[in-house]
C-alpha positions as CSV (number, residue, x, y, z in Angstrom):
1,M,0.0,0.0,0.0
2,Q,1.1,3.6,-0.6
3,Y,0.2,6.5,1.6
4,A,0.7,10.3,1.6
5,V,0.9,12.7,4.6
6,S,2.2,16.2,4.8
7,D,3.1,19.1,7.1
8,I,3.9,17.2,10.3
9,H,5.7,20.4,11.6
10,G,7.6,18.9,14.5
11,C,4.8,16.9,16.0
12,Y,6.8,13.8,16.7
13,D,4.1,12.1,18.8
14,K,1.6,12.3,16.0
15,Y,4.1,11.1,13.5
16,I,4.8,8.0,15.7
17,Q,1.1,7.4,16.2
18,L,0.6,7.4,12.4
19,L,3.4,4.9,11.9
20,R,1.9,2.6,14.4
21,R,-1.5,3.0,12.9
22,L,-0.2,2.2,9.4
23,D,2.0,-0.6,10.5
24,L,4.1,-0.3,7.3
25,K,5.3,-3.5,5.6
26,D,8.4,-3.7,3.5
27,S,6.3,-3.4,0.4
28,D,4.5,-0.3,1.7
29,T,5.6,3.3,1.1
30,L,4.7,6.5,3.0
31,Y,5.3,9.7,1.1
32,V,5.8,12.7,3.4
33,L,5.1,15.8,1.3
34,G,7.4,18.3,3.1
35,D,7.3,20.6,6.1
36,M,8.4,18.0,8.6
37,I,10.1,20.7,10.6
38,D,9.4,24.0,12.3
39,R,6.7,25.2,14.7
40,G,6.6,22.0,16.7
41,P,9.6,21.0,18.9
42,D,10.9,17.8,17.2
43,G,11.1,18.4,13.5
44,L,14.8,17.3,13.2
45,K,14.0,14.2,15.3
46,I,11.3,13.3,12.7
47,L,13.7,14.0,9.8
48,L,16.5,11.8,11.3
49,D,14.0,9.0,12.0
50,M,12.7,9.1,8.4
51,S,16.2,8.8,7.1
52,M,16.5,5.4,8.7
53,R,13.2,4.1,7.2
54,P,13.7,2.9,3.6
55,N,9.9,2.9,2.9
56,V,9.4,6.5,4.1
57,V,10.1,9.1,1.4
58,P,10.4,12.7,2.7
59,F,9.9,15.7,0.3
60,L,11.3,19.2,0.3
61,G,8.9,21.8,1.6
62,N,9.3,25.5,2.0
63,H,10.3,25.0,5.6
64,E,13.1,22.5,4.7
65,Y,14.3,24.9,2.0
66,A,14.5,27.7,4.6
67,A,16.4,25.4,6.9
68,L,18.8,24.4,4.1
69,T,19.5,28.0,3.4
70,C,20.0,29.2,7.0
71,L,21.4,26.3,9.1
72,P,24.8,26.1,7.4
73,W,25.5,29.6,8.6
74,L,25.4,28.3,12.2
75,M,28.3,26.0,11.4
76,E,30.5,28.5,9.7
77,E,33.5,30.2,11.2
78,L,33.5,33.9,10.8
79,T,35.6,35.3,8.0
80,E,36.0,38.7,6.4
81,E,34.0,37.5,3.5
82,N,31.0,36.2,5.4
83,T,30.9,39.2,7.7
84,E,30.6,41.9,5.0
85,P,27.7,44.2,5.8
86,D,25.7,43.2,2.7
87,V,26.2,39.5,3.4
88,L,25.2,39.9,7.1
89,L,22.1,41.9,6.2
90,W,20.9,39.3,3.7
91,R,21.5,36.5,6.1
92,L,19.8,38.3,9.0
93,Q,16.7,39.1,6.9
94,S,16.6,35.5,5.6
95,T,16.9,34.1,9.1
96,Q,14.4,36.5,10.6
97,G,11.9,35.5,7.9
98,W,12.4,31.9,8.7
99,I,12.1,32.4,12.5
100,S,8.8,34.4,12.0
101,D,7.4,31.3,10.1
102,G,8.2,28.9,12.9
103,G,12.0,28.2,12.4
104,E,13.0,29.1,15.9
105,T,12.2,25.6,17.2
106,T,14.3,24.0,14.5
107,I,17.3,26.4,15.2
108,A,17.1,25.5,18.9
109,E,16.9,21.8,18.1
110,F,19.8,22.0,15.7
111,R,22.0,23.8,18.3
112,R,21.5,20.8,20.7
113,L,22.8,18.3,18.2
114,S,26.4,17.1,17.9
115,T,28.4,18.5,15.0
116,E,28.2,15.0,13.3
117,A,24.4,15.0,13.7
118,Q,24.1,18.5,12.4
119,Q,26.0,17.5,9.2
120,D,23.6,14.5,8.9
121,V,20.7,16.9,9.0
122,L,22.2,19.0,6.2
123,D,22.9,15.9,4.1
124,I,19.3,14.7,4.5
125,L,17.9,18.2,3.6
126,E,20.1,18.2,0.5
127,D,18.8,14.9,-0.7
128,L,15.0,15.5,-0.2
129,T,12.9,14.8,-3.3
130,V,10.8,17.5,-4.8
131,Y,8.0,15.5,-6.6
132,E,7.0,12.0,-7.4
133,E,4.7,10.4,-9.9
134,V,3.0,7.4,-8.5
135,K,0.5,4.7,-9.7
136,A,-1.7,3.1,-7.1
137,G,-5.1,1.4,-7.1
138,G,-5.5,1.9,-10.8
139,R,-5.0,5.7,-10.5
140,E,-2.1,8.0,-11.3
141,F,-0.9,10.6,-8.8
142,V,1.5,13.6,-8.9
143,L,2.8,14.2,-5.4
144,V,4.3,17.6,-4.5
145,H,4.6,19.8,-1.5
146,A,2.5,22.8,-2.4
147,G,1.1,22.6,-5.9
148,L,2.0,23.4,-9.5
149,D,2.1,27.2,-10.1
150,G,2.1,28.2,-13.7
151,F,0.4,24.9,-14.5
152,S,0.1,23.6,-18.1
153,P,-0.9,20.0,-18.8
154,D,1.9,19.7,-21.3
155,K,4.6,21.1,-19.1
156,P,7.1,18.5,-17.9
157,L,7.4,18.4,-14.1
158,D,11.2,18.9,-14.4
159,D,10.5,22.3,-16.1
160,Y,8.8,23.8,-13.0
161,Q,10.9,26.2,-10.9
162,L,11.4,25.2,-7.3
163,D,9.2,28.0,-5.9
164,E,6.4,26.8,-8.2
165,L,6.4,23.5,-6.4
166,I,7.0,24.5,-2.8
167,L,5.3,27.9,-2.4
168,S,2.2,27.8,-4.6
169,R,-1.4,27.6,-3.4
170,P,-4.0,25.8,-5.5
171,E,-7.3,27.6,-5.7
172,P,-10.4,25.5,-5.0
173,G,-11.8,25.7,-8.5
174,E,-8.4,25.1,-10.2
175,T,-8.3,22.2,-12.7
176,Y,-5.1,20.2,-13.2
177,F,-4.5,17.0,-15.0
178,P,-7.7,15.3,-16.4
179,H,-6.5,11.8,-15.6
180,K,-4.1,12.3,-12.7
181,Y,-4.7,13.3,-9.1
182,L,-2.6,16.1,-7.7
183,V,-1.8,15.5,-4.0
184,C,-0.3,18.3,-2.0
185,G,0.1,19.9,1.4
186,H,1.3,23.4,2.4
187,T,-2.1,25.0,2.5
188,P,-4.1,24.1,5.6
189,T,-7.5,22.6,4.4
190,P,-9.6,25.1,6.4
191,Y,-8.5,27.6,3.8
192,Y,-10.8,25.6,1.4
193,T,-13.6,24.6,3.8
194,G,-13.8,27.3,6.5
195,A,-13.7,24.6,9.2
196,R,-12.3,25.2,12.6
197,P,-8.7,23.9,13.1
198,E,-9.9,21.0,15.3
199,D,-12.4,19.9,12.6
200,A,-10.0,20.0,9.7
201,R,-10.1,17.2,7.2
202,I,-8.5,16.3,3.9
203,Y,-9.9,18.4,1.1
204,R,-10.9,16.7,-2.2
205,R,-12.3,18.3,-5.2
206,D,-12.2,16.7,-8.7
207,K,-8.5,15.6,-9.1
208,L,-7.1,17.9,-6.3
209,I,-6.4,16.3,-2.9
210,S,-5.0,18.6,-0.3
211,I,-3.8,16.9,2.9
212,D,-2.4,19.5,5.3
213,C,-4.9,19.5,8.1
214,G,-2.9,22.0,10.3
215,C,-1.3,19.4,12.6
216,A,0.7,22.0,14.5
217,S,-2.2,24.4,14.8
218,G,-4.7,22.3,16.6
219,G,-5.8,20.1,13.7
220,P,-5.3,16.3,13.1
221,L,-2.5,14.8,11.1
222,G,-4.3,13.6,8.0
223,C,-3.0,10.7,5.8
224,I,-4.5,9.3,2.6
225,C,-4.1,5.8,1.2
226,L,-3.4,6.2,-2.5
227,D,-4.6,2.7,-3.3
228,T,-8.0,3.1,-1.8
229,L,-8.4,6.9,-1.2
230,E,-9.2,6.0,2.4
231,E,-8.5,8.9,4.9
232,L,-6.8,8.3,8.2
233,Y,-6.4,10.8,11.1
234,V,-4.4,10.9,14.3
């Protein structure tokens, strides 16, 4: 069986509950569509755990991209080159933007790691996948963190810019592939439904399946089985 989940945002307990609920076999795959880190306290713990599970496939989300940009600076020695005013200002603005979006918990967690574990985190972030095309249950799926900005049905997925894949926000009436499902996270589903955070559920309309239920904001962690389209919540 193949499953998809997204936007765990440091909620390690819910992540472990989901793994126990799924009871993944060697032939199963869990696709995690980005934003494993930030906001909650244990994002890097989740990321390191996933790296040891061959049937868990983590994706690059905008929060991992921010971490990949900013975290290496914490490991650098100060030099004349990296302390130039323009460089410092750009780094400060980038880091402040990340912190304001929940990055403070990841920075604190990163600082507590050994130098070796810090490098492991950076290596994992470097290797995260950006999209996958999957067949399951007689259906075809495109899995991506946020959506497909600038969409064209004839546009190869490799031709999309990174920001089009990790920062876009599908609109409710938007139509994508006629014969493929687009599965994404990034946008909490109450954006589409108006539900209270605690009542959030996976949003499905035509061939769009949005699975970020706002796990770190009082909502459940939503997961969908691609083979059956069954929804699971923890």
